[in-house]
N, C-alpha and C positions, 0 to 999 in steps of 0.2 A: 659080411655087414655091408663094407661097398658096392656090391649091387646089390642089392635092400635099395641103397640109399638113390644108388642110378635109376634103380626103377622108380622107387618116388617121385624125382626128378624129372626124369621121363612122360610122366602122369599129372602130376601140374602144369607140367608146360603143353599140353596136349589138351586140357582144360582152359589155361589160358587164351591156346589157341581157338576153343571155341568164346569165346568170352569177344576175343578179335574179331570172327565173323557174325559173333550177332549185334556188334554193333556197327557190324563194315566196321570200322576203324582200319583195314588193309585199305578204303581207298580214298582214308584222308590222308593219309600218309603211308603213302605208296613208294617212298627213295631211301634208302637201302648208305652207308649209317648213318645218313638227316634224318631228322625229321624236317621239314616245309626250312631248311639248309640251317637244320639247329640238332645238338646232340637232345638236349632234354624240349622236349614241346613246350610253346604259349600252350596257357592252359593246362598243366601236368598239373594233380592236387589241386583244382580251384575247389571240390566240390567236398561240401559242407553238407552233413559230418564229411570228415573224411574215410572213414574206409564206403562208401561210396564210390569214390575213388577206383577200387578198385575191382569196379562191378560194370561201371554208369559211365566213368568219362573218357571217350574218347581216346584223348591223349595218352594216359596213367596207360588204359588199358593195352594198349599199343605197347606204349616205352615200359611195360613189365613184362611184355610179351619177347618183347627181342630181348626183351637181358634175360629172361628165363632160356630162351632158343642162346644164342653167345655160350650161357654156362654151359646147357645140357650136353653143343657138338663137344664143350671142354673138358669137360667130363666124361663123356666113354667116349673123346679119344686116351684122356688117362688110360680109363679103365683098359684099353688096349691095351697100351704099353704096358702096364706091368700087367697082363698076362704072357703077354708076349714072353717072360722069364720064364713061366712058367712048365711043365710037364703036362699038355691036357691031352686025351683026345683027342682026334681028327674031328669026331661032328661035336665038338665043344669050342676047339680054335674058329674050323668054319663059322660057327654060333657067336663069336664074336670079332671078326673078322665081316661077318654079314651087317652086323650091330654100326661097326663104323661106316663102312659101307650105308649103310640107309642111311648115319649121322651128317655123312656127306653127301649124299647125293640129292 
């Protein structure tokens, strides 16, 4: 169950990254963790109707992707810690180690 949720989170994060690339939001806000010196950038959620911000607003798309990426990193790390106490076959242990490495890499 947890692994399915993690897979969904990874997928949503990847899709969010596609919106960042499509809007070229990475060029507008290329510092981390702050975006132009702020945690929440100017222009966040300003488009109307509000749903447009999730697809068209550069500040919103970038902030959402950053939040999803950090949540994904924390979730991958949490699942890795959780499975360490389990008796896993070597191949599955290697898969979890590689997932952690990819998330932090």
